[in-house]
N, C-alpha and C positions, 0 to 999 in steps of 0.2 A: 875411643874406638879407632882402630887403625884405618888407614886410607883404603885398604882392600876389603875390610870387613863392612864398611858402610854400603858400598854398592851391592854386595852380597845380601846384606840385611834388607835393603830396599827391594831387591828382586824377590827374595823369599816372602816378604810381606805382601807384595803384589800378587804372587802366585796363590798364597793362602787366602787372600781377600776375594779372589775370583769365585763367582757362584759355582757350586758343585754341578758338574754336568755341562757347564758352559763350553761348547765346542763350536768350531767353525764348521758350518755346513755348506759347502759349495753347491750351487745350483746346477753346475755343469762342469765337465772336465775339459781342460784346454787340450785341443788337438791342433798342433801347429805344423805348418809347412815351411821349409826354409826358402826364403825369398818373398817377393811381393808381386802380386798381379798388377800390371800397369795398364791393362785395358779392361773394359767391361766384360769381354768374352772370357778372359783369363780369370777375373774375379768370380764370375758365375761358375766356371769350371771348378775352381778351388772350393767354393761353397758347396757345389753339387757333389764333390768327392767326399764331403763330410768333415772338412777342416773348418775350424771356427776362429783360428788365430793365425796371423801372418806377421812377418817382420818387414817393415817398410819405412821409407823415408816419409817425413811429415807431409809432403805434397800429395801423397796417395791416401791419406786418412779418409777423406770424403768418399772416394771410390770404394774403398774397402767397407766402410760403414754402410754404404748403399746396398751391399750384398750380404750384410749381417756378419761381416768379419771383424773381429777385434784386432787391434794392431799393437804390436810392440814396436815403438818408433826406433828406427835404426839411425845411429849417429854417423855422419859421413866424415868426421874429423879423422886425421891420421891415427894409425894404431901402433906404429913402432915408436920406441923411445926416442930414436934419433929424429924422426919426423915430428914428434911432439915437441922436442927441444927446439927444432928449427922454427916451428910454428910460434912458439912462445917468444923466441928472439925476434921474429919478424913482426910480431903483433897481430898476425892473422888468426882467425878463429875466435876473436874476442867480440 
């Protein structure tokens, strides 16, 4: 069996082995706002507006959870290729 056929065969076998009708059933839909509330008043306002997910740094996870907000943790490392390369060279961010 060729190298490309083996992964395809395994994937097909996994699909066929899944129980019929097995589907993911989310219990709620993600409604997100860009940014992160950094005070209790803002967190309450975001929750009251009907949002259930925010993007925030790790230090705001507890605040968001207190108001029932799920969090997508935002990474503060540099985003440009040049900044990433300089970060690797300097050993920062490790």
